[in-house]
Every structure is written in C-alpha cells, then in structure tokens.
N, C-alpha and C positions, 0 to 999 in steps of 0.2 A: 845199743840199746838191750837193757835188763828185760826181761820178760815179766810182768805183773800178772800174777793168778788171778783174775776176776773174783768176785765175794758172789756168794749163792745167787742172789736178788740180781746180780747184773748181768749175770751168765745167758739168759734169752737175748738182752738188748744187744750184749756182744755175738751173738749167734744171729744177730736180725743184720747189725751195721757190717757184720763180713758178708754174710748174703750180697748189701747193697754194694760192698766192695768190689766181689766179685764180679756183681752185675755188671756195674759200669765201666769195669777194667775190660771184659768182654765185648760189650757195645764199641768201646774204642777199639778196639782189635789191637789191644796189648797184652802180650804175654806180663808174667809175674816179674820176669826179668826188667823186664823196662819200663816196667809200674815203680819197682824197684829203686833202681837207678836212677830215674829222675825224681823219686821222693825222697833221696836219701834212708833209705832203709834198707835192711837186707830183703834176699828175696824169701829167706827161710821166714823173715819175721814178717812180712806181706802173708805168707801160705799161711802162718799161725794166725794172724788176724783173719783171715778170710774164712777159716775156720771157726771161729767165734772161740779160740782159744787165748786169746792173745789183746789186752787195752791197750788201743792204738796209744792215748794220750794226747792231750789238746795240742799240745807243741808242735806234732806231727801231724795234725788234720790239713793246715796250708799246705805242706810239701805233697802231701798225698791226695790235695782237691785240685792242686797245677799240674801236675804230673799225668791226671786224669782230662785236664783240661775242661773242669768244671768249676765253680761257686762250691766253696767248704759247706753249707746247707744243702746240697745236690746228696752228702755222701748218706746222710743220714732218711732211712726208710720212712716213707707216709704211713702214716694207720688212717687208712680209709675211712674206717668208723668214727673217727672223731673229727673230720674235715669238716665242714660246711658244704652242701649243694646248691 
C-alpha cells in the first residue's frame, strides 16, 4: 500500500481517526500486528494510520473494521458537540 500524504486540512481528521482506531484496537485487546494481519495491511502502515500520518483509503476501511469486530461507521469519532441529545 502506497503511503498517502495528508493535505493540511485533513491532518486533524486523520489524527482523530487514528486515535479512534487505536482506542478500538486497545478495547478489543488486540496488537497492531494482529489487526494488521487480519485486515490485510502491514503493521507499519497501521502504526502510521494510528499516528494520524497516513490516509487509510476507503478500500481498506471494511477490512480494518472486520479485523476489529466492528461496523465500519464505528471507526469514525463522534463529535459530541454536533450530536443531538
């Protein structure tokens, strides 16, 4: 998988996405190596995704979600300030 450099405007979104991926992985009790193997990406790629330095790409979302045992939409952080209560 070729590394994609995020545009400046997407950087904060990638950081938040990466934090969410790491949070979900840790909640599942999985290592980066386990998730990477199950999702078809390298451990190094997963590390850079979790660090917010790499764009995962839409084609890899389903595999990552399946590896974590969640629905793809759960990968995206929820902005509590924009949700209705």
